[in-house]
C-alpha positions as CSV (number, residue, x, y, z in Angstrom):
1,X,-0.5,-30.5,6.2
2,X,0.2,-31.3,10.1
3,X,-3.1,-30.9,12.7
4,X,-2.2,-30.7,16.3
5,X,-5.2,-33.4,18.3
6,X,-6.4,-32.5,21.0
7,X,-8.4,-35.3,22.6
8,X,-10.2,-34.7,26.6
9,X,-12.6,-37.1,28.1
10,X,-12.9,-38.3,31.8
11,X,-13.4,-42.2,30.6
12,X,-9.6,-43.4,29.9
13,X,-11.0,-46.0,27.6
14,X,-12.8,-43.5,25.3
15,X,-10.1,-41.3,25.1
16,X,-7.4,-43.8,24.6
17,X,-8.9,-45.3,22.0
18,X,-10.1,-42.3,19.9
19,X,-6.3,-41.2,20.3
20,X,-5.4,-44.8,18.7
21,X,-7.9,-44.2,16.1
22,X,-6.7,-40.4,15.2
23,X,-2.9,-41.8,15.5
24,X,-3.9,-43.5,12.4
25,X,-4.2,-40.5,10.0
26,X,-1.2,-39.5,8.9
27,X,-2.3,-35.6,8.8
28,X,-3.0,-35.6,12.8
29,X,-0.6,-35.5,15.3
30,X,-1.6,-36.2,18.4
31,X,-0.9,-33.5,20.6
32,X,-2.3,-33.4,24.0
33,X,-4.6,-36.0,25.8
34,X,-6.4,-34.8,29.0
35,X,-9.5,-36.5,31.2
36,X,-10.6,-33.2,33.1
37,X,-11.8,-29.7,31.7
38,X,-9.1,-27.9,33.8
39,X,-6.6,-30.1,31.8
40,X,-7.6,-30.1,28.5
41,X,-7.7,-25.8,29.1
42,X,-4.5,-25.7,30.5
43,X,-3.3,-28.2,27.5
44,X,-5.2,-26.1,24.5
45,X,-3.3,-22.7,25.7
46,X,0.0,-24.8,25.8
47,X,0.0,-27.1,22.1
48,X,-2.8,-23.7,20.2
49,X,-4.5,-27.5,19.0
50,X,-6.3,-27.0,15.5
51,X,-8.7,-30.2,16.4
52,X,-10.7,-30.7,19.9
53,X,-12.8,-34.1,20.7
54,X,-13.9,-33.1,23.8
55,X,-16.8,-34.7,25.8
56,X,-19.5,-32.6,27.5
57,X,-20.2,-34.1,30.5
58,X,-16.7,-33.9,32.7
59,X,-15.2,-33.6,35.8
60,X,-14.2,-29.6,37.3
61,X,-14.7,-27.9,34.0
62,X,-17.1,-29.6,31.9
63,X,-17.1,-28.8,28.0
64,X,-19.1,-26.2,27.6
65,X,-17.4,-23.8,29.8
66,X,-14.3,-25.2,28.1
67,X,-15.3,-24.1,24.9
68,X,-16.4,-21.2,26.3
69,X,-12.7,-20.5,28.1
70,X,-11.0,-21.7,24.8
71,X,-12.6,-19.5,22.5
72,X,-11.9,-16.4,24.3
73,X,-8.3,-16.9,23.6
74,X,-8.5,-19.2,20.9
75,X,-10.6,-19.0,17.7
76,X,-10.0,-20.8,14.3
77,X,-10.1,-24.4,15.6
78,X,-12.4,-27.3,14.8
79,X,-14.0,-28.2,17.9
80,X,-15.5,-31.6,17.6
81,X,-17.8,-32.5,20.7
82,X,-18.4,-36.0,21.8
83,X,-22.0,-36.7,23.7
84,X,-24.3,-39.3,24.7
85,X,-27.5,-39.4,23.8
86,X,-29.4,-38.2,26.9
87,X,-27.2,-34.6,26.4
88,X,-28.4,-33.2,22.9
89,X,-29.4,-29.7,25.0
90,X,-26.5,-29.6,25.8
91,X,-25.3,-30.0,22.0
92,X,-27.5,-27.5,21.1
93,X,-25.7,-24.7,23.0
94,X,-22.5,-26.2,21.9
95,X,-23.6,-25.8,18.1
96,X,-24.4,-22.5,18.8
97,X,-21.0,-21.7,20.3
98,X,-19.1,-22.4,17.1
99,X,-17.9,-26.2,17.7
100,X,-17.9,-27.8,14.4
101,X,-19.4,-31.2,14.8
102,X,-20.5,-33.8,17.2
103,X,-20.1,-37.3,18.0
104,X,-22.3,-39.6,20.0
105,X,-21.0,-42.3,22.2
106,X,-20.5,-44.8,21.8
107,X,-18.1,-43.5,18.9
108,X,-18.3,-45.2,15.4
109,X,-14.9,-45.8,13.7
110,X,-16.2,-44.3,10.5
111,X,-18.3,-41.9,11.7
112,X,-15.2,-40.5,13.3
113,X,-13.3,-40.9,9.7
114,X,-16.2,-38.6,8.1
115,X,-16.0,-36.0,11.0
116,X,-12.0,-36.0,10.8
117,X,-12.1,-35.4,7.0
118,X,-14.4,-33.3,6.7
119,X,-13.0,-30.7,9.6
120,X,-9.8,-31.5,7.6
121,X,-11.1,-29.7,4.3
122,X,-12.7,-26.6,6.4
123,X,-9.4,-26.3,8.5
124,X,-7.4,-26.4,5.4
125,X,-10.1,-23.7,3.9
126,X,-10.3,-21.5,7.0
127,X,-6.2,-21.3,7.0
128,X,-6.2,-20.4,3.2
129,X,-8.3,-17.9,4.4
130,X,-6.0,-16.3,7.5
131,X,-3.6,-16.4,4.9
132,X,-5.1,-14.4,2.7
133,X,-5.7,-11.9,5.2
134,X,-2.2,-12.1,6.9
135,X,-0.9,-11.3,2.5
136,X,-3.7,-8.5,2.8
137,X,-2.5,-6.9,6.0
138,X,1.0,-6.9,4.7
139,X,0.5,-5.9,1.6
140,X,-1.2,-3.0,3.0
141,X,1.5,-2.1,5.9
142,X,3.8,-2.1,2.8
143,X,2.0,0.5,0.7
144,X,0.5,2.5,2.7
145,X,2.2,5.6,2.0
146,X,1.0,5.2,-1.6
147,X,-2.7,4.3,0.1
148,X,-2.9,7.4,2.2
149,X,-1.1,9.7,-1.1
150,X,-3.9,8.5,-3.3
151,X,-6.7,9.1,-0.6
152,X,-5.6,12.1,0.0
153,X,-5.0,13.8,-3.4
154,X,-9.0,12.3,-4.3
155,X,-10.1,14.1,-1.0
156,X,-8.6,17.2,-2.2
157,X,-10.3,17.1,-5.5
158,X,-13.3,16.5,-3.9
159,X,-14.3,13.1,-4.6
160,X,-14.8,11.5,-0.9
161,X,-18.2,11.5,1.1
162,X,-17.8,12.8,4.8
163,X,-19.2,9.5,5.4
164,X,-16.1,8.0,3.1
165,X,-14.0,10.3,4.8
166,X,-14.2,9.2,8.2
167,X,-13.7,5.6,6.9
168,X,-10.8,6.1,5.2
169,X,-9.1,8.2,8.2
170,X,-9.8,5.5,10.5
171,X,-8.8,2.1,7.9
172,X,-5.2,4.8,7.1
173,X,-4.2,5.6,10.5
174,X,-4.5,8.9,9.1
175,X,-4.8,12.5,11.6
176,X,-6.2,15.6,10.4
177,X,-7.2,18.4,12.8
178,X,-8.8,21.6,11.4
179,X,-8.0,24.5,11.8
180,X,-5.0,23.6,9.5
181,X,-2.2,25.1,7.1
182,X,-1.7,24.4,3.5
183,X,1.1,24.2,1.6
184,X,1.2,23.2,-2.4
185,X,4.6,23.3,-3.2
186,X,6.0,23.4,-7.3
187,X,9.3,21.2,-7.7
188,X,11.2,21.9,-10.9
189,X,14.5,20.9,-12.1
190,X,16.8,23.8,-11.9
191,X,18.4,23.0,-14.5
192,X,17.2,19.3,-16.8
193,X,20.3,18.2,-18.5
194,X,22.7,18.8,-15.2
195,X,18.6,17.4,-13.1
196,X,19.6,13.6,-15.8
197,X,23.5,13.3,-15.3
198,X,23.5,13.6,-11.8
199,X,21.2,10.6,-11.0
200,X,18.4,12.2,-9.8
201,X,14.5,11.7,-11.2
202,X,11.3,12.9,-10.2
203,X,10.4,10.1,-7.9
204,X,13.4,10.6,-5.6
205,X,13.1,14.9,-5.7
206,X,9.7,14.3,-4.8
207,X,10.6,11.9,-2.2
208,X,13.5,14.1,-1.1
209,X,11.2,16.9,-0.9
210,X,8.6,15.1,1.4
211,X,11.6,14.2,3.6
212,X,12.1,18.1,4.3
213,X,8.4,18.5,4.8
214,X,7.9,16.4,8.0
215,X,11.4,17.9,9.6
216,X,10.1,21.3,8.7
217,X,5.7,20.6,9.8
218,X,6.6,17.4,12.1
219,X,7.7,20.0,15.2
220,X,3.9,21.4,15.5
221,X,2.4,17.9,15.1
222,X,0.9,15.1,12.4
223,X,2.1,15.8,9.2
224,X,0.1,14.0,6.2
225,X,2.0,14.5,2.5
226,X,0.5,13.7,-1.0
227,X,1.8,14.3,-4.4
228,X,-0.7,16.3,-7.0
229,X,-1.7,14.7,-9.9
230,X,0.7,17.6,-12.0
231,X,2.8,16.7,-9.7
232,X,3.3,19.2,-6.7
233,X,3.9,18.7,-3.1
234,X,0.9,18.9,-1.5
235,X,1.5,19.6,2.7
236,X,-1.5,19.6,5.3
237,X,0.2,20.9,8.8
238,X,-1.1,22.0,12.8
239,X,2.2,24.8,12.0
240,X,1.3,28.0,12.2
241,X,1.7,29.5,8.0
242,X,4.0,31.6,6.1
243,X,7.3,31.3,8.5
244,X,7.4,27.3,7.6
245,X,6.7,27.5,4.4
246,X,9.1,30.0,3.1
247,X,11.3,27.4,4.9
248,X,10.4,24.9,2.9
249,X,11.1,26.1,0.0
250,X,13.8,27.6,1.0
251,X,15.6,24.6,2.3
252,X,14.7,22.7,-1.2
253,X,16.2,25.3,-3.1
254,X,19.4,24.8,-0.7
255,X,19.7,20.7,-1.2
256,X,18.1,19.9,-4.1
257,X,18.8,20.1,-7.4
258,X,15.6,21.9,-8.0
259,X,13.6,25.5,-7.5
260,X,10.4,25.8,-5.4
261,X,7.9,28.1,-5.5
262,X,5.0,27.2,-1.9
263,X,1.7,28.4,-2.0
264,X,-0.4,28.5,1.4
265,X,-3.9,28.5,3.3
266,X,-5.2,28.0,6.4
267,X,-7.8,25.7,6.3
268,X,-10.9,26.2,9.0
269,X,-12.8,23.1,8.1
270,X,-13.1,19.5,6.3
271,X,-15.7,21.0,3.7
272,X,-13.1,23.8,2.9
273,X,-10.3,21.7,2.5
274,X,-10.5,20.8,-1.8
275,X,-12.0,24.3,-2.4
276,X,-9.0,26.1,-0.3
277,X,-6.6,23.5,-2.3
278,X,-7.9,24.2,-5.2
279,X,-7.7,28.3,-4.0
280,X,-3.6,27.6,-3.2
281,X,-3.0,25.6,-6.9
282,X,-3.9,28.2,-9.3
283,X,-2.2,30.8,-6.5
284,X,0.8,28.7,-7.2
285,X,0.4,28.3,-10.5
286,X,0.1,32.3,-10.8
287,X,3.1,32.7,-9.6
288,X,4.9,30.6,-11.6
289,X,6.6,32.9,-13.7
290,X,5.3,30.2,-16.5
291,X,2.1,31.8,-18.8
292,X,-0.3,29.3,-19.1
293,X,0.8,28.6,-22.7
294,X,4.0,27.7,-20.9
295,X,2.3,25.8,-18.8
296,X,0.1,23.7,-20.8
297,X,3.1,23.2,-22.9
298,X,4.7,21.5,-20.4
299,X,2.0,19.3,-19.5
300,X,1.4,17.9,-23.1
301,X,5.0,16.8,-23.3
302,X,4.6,15.3,-20.2
303,X,1.4,13.1,-21.3
304,X,2.7,12.8,-24.9
305,X,6.8,11.6,-24.6
306,X,6.1,8.6,-25.4
307,X,4.9,9.5,-29.7
308,X,7.4,9.5,-32.0
309,X,5.1,12.4,-33.5
310,X,5.3,14.2,-31.3
311,X,6.3,18.2,-32.8
312,X,6.0,21.6,-32.1
313,X,4.1,21.6,-35.2
314,X,1.6,19.0,-33.5
315,X,1.9,20.8,-29.8
316,X,0.7,24.2,-31.3
317,X,-2.3,22.8,-33.3
318,X,-3.6,21.0,-30.0
319,X,-3.1,24.4,-28.2
320,X,-4.2,26.6,-31.0
321,X,-1.5,28.6,-31.4
322,X,1.1,29.2,-34.5
323,X,4.5,27.4,-34.1
324,X,6.3,30.1,-34.3
325,X,5.0,32.1,-31.0
326,X,5.0,28.4,-29.0
327,X,8.4,28.2,-29.8
328,X,9.3,32.1,-29.2
329,X,7.4,32.4,-25.7
330,X,8.1,28.9,-24.7
331,X,12.4,29.5,-25.2
332,X,11.9,32.8,-23.4
333,X,9.9,31.6,-20.4
334,X,11.8,28.0,-20.1
335,X,15.3,29.2,-21.2
336,X,15.2,25.8,-23.6
337,X,13.9,25.2,-26.7
338,X,10.6,22.8,-27.4
339,X,12.4,20.2,-28.4
340,X,15.3,19.8,-26.0
341,X,12.7,20.0,-22.7
342,X,10.8,17.4,-24.7
343,X,14.6,15.4,-25.8
344,X,15.4,16.2,-21.6
345,X,11.9,14.5,-20.6
346,X,12.5,11.3,-22.5
347,X,16.0,10.7,-21.6
348,X,14.8,11.4,-18.0
349,X,11.7,8.9,-18.5
350,X,14.3,6.1,-19.8
351,X,16.6,6.8,-17.1
352,X,13.7,6.1,-15.0
353,X,12.3,2.7,-16.7
354,X,15.8,1.3,-17.0
355,X,16.9,1.6,-13.1
356,X,13.1,0.3,-12.5
357,X,12.6,-2.1,-15.1
358,X,14.0,-4.9,-16.7
359,X,12.3,-3.9,-20.3
360,X,15.3,-4.6,-23.6
361,X,16.4,-1.6,-23.9
362,X,14.6,-1.7,-27.7
363,X,11.4,-1.4,-25.6
364,X,12.0,1.9,-23.9
365,X,13.3,3.7,-27.0
366,X,9.7,2.9,-28.0
367,X,8.6,3.3,-24.6
368,X,9.9,6.9,-24.4
369,X,8.6,7.8,-28.2
370,X,12.3,6.9,-30.4
371,X,11.3,4.6,-33.7
372,X,14.4,3.3,-33.6
373,X,16.8,1.6,-30.3
374,X,19.9,3.5,-32.6
375,X,18.8,6.7,-32.9
376,X,17.2,6.8,-29.0
377,X,21.2,5.8,-27.7
378,X,22.9,7.6,-29.9
379,X,20.3,10.7,-28.5
380,X,21.1,8.8,-24.8
381,X,24.7,9.1,-24.8
382,X,25.0,12.3,-26.0
383,X,22.8,13.9,-23.0
384,X,24.2,11.5,-20.6
385,X,27.7,10.6,-21.8
386,X,27.2,6.9,-21.3
387,X,25.2,4.4,-23.0
388,X,21.8,3.1,-21.8
389,X,23.4,-0.2,-21.2
390,X,26.1,1.0,-19.3
391,X,24.2,3.5,-18.0
392,X,21.5,0.9,-15.8
393,X,24.8,-1.6,-15.5
394,X,26.5,1.6,-13.7
395,X,23.5,2.9,-11.6
396,X,22.7,-1.0,-10.6
397,X,26.0,-1.3,-9.4
398,X,26.5,1.7,-7.0
399,X,22.9,0.3,-5.9
400,X,24.4,-2.7,-4.9
């Protein structure tokens, strides 16, 4: 690494002598020499040096004034002051300003080499810290929506104190004012098989629904959206209420391969938000035509589809009902058999892995609950019309 270096001293012999000694270090680039504080400040603004050697006793602007003005606009440099024995009071003031170290006149070569070595190590470590901060900011910027969504979900579930909420909202640049509209929308594919063949997946469906929500509610003020832990779209907005919520459901049904039910409520304060959310969620579940048993069955499938032994019998036992009763209720309310729904779920998860990972097909088969790659491929082709390998190749080609 090359460190830009500035030497400021009103004595030419010291200035030139230091520059000559420093130039023998291949890691130092002598960017500027200055004979007084004002010239040094101009040079520092121009070259932004990493390492500075500054005489305390200079005309027009002394070293202390120079350091104060420099640090107002540039931090992170290693400043080494040069002084005589009689100026130790000034040295103490300079150290309080955060200078790296000092050298006494006449400057000895060994002392100079020692302070330069330590300054370079400090600068290198400081640069690592700066690079890490830049990387962290970049990661936060790239993942800001995911971070906001995670925060909103936990807030809705009552997992934060009011102090933590204030801190996170400032950190994530979120604005929620009260009273506000809280809308919760279920988004369910209209036809599982058609949905799979169309190239949609859960993430894409949610993303499209969120974009529709933003278009509907943004004219009224800031909009916050998140995906609940059970998959619903949650919208917090300044909109009036029923008309906008109805429009959201209408547009999802019209433009996406999904059907939706929207539950909405007005929340008057942040303290009520979690309670109001749970109320809206319960109201939504009661509005959806499926019974608790069927909802529990679908949730059980979503969280256990990767188990090869998952079956109607095993699921019925977990839910404390007979397989016959579960089979009959599930088909009546969903229009699908238990096996068909489980198969569609597994293949839907497989399509996501095929597109969004580099896993081998036999690993994907295992991850979605199939004991052999052959059986997985047969089922996949029966539903999707192509083999897993062909699906991955064609879809990735479409994205290019």
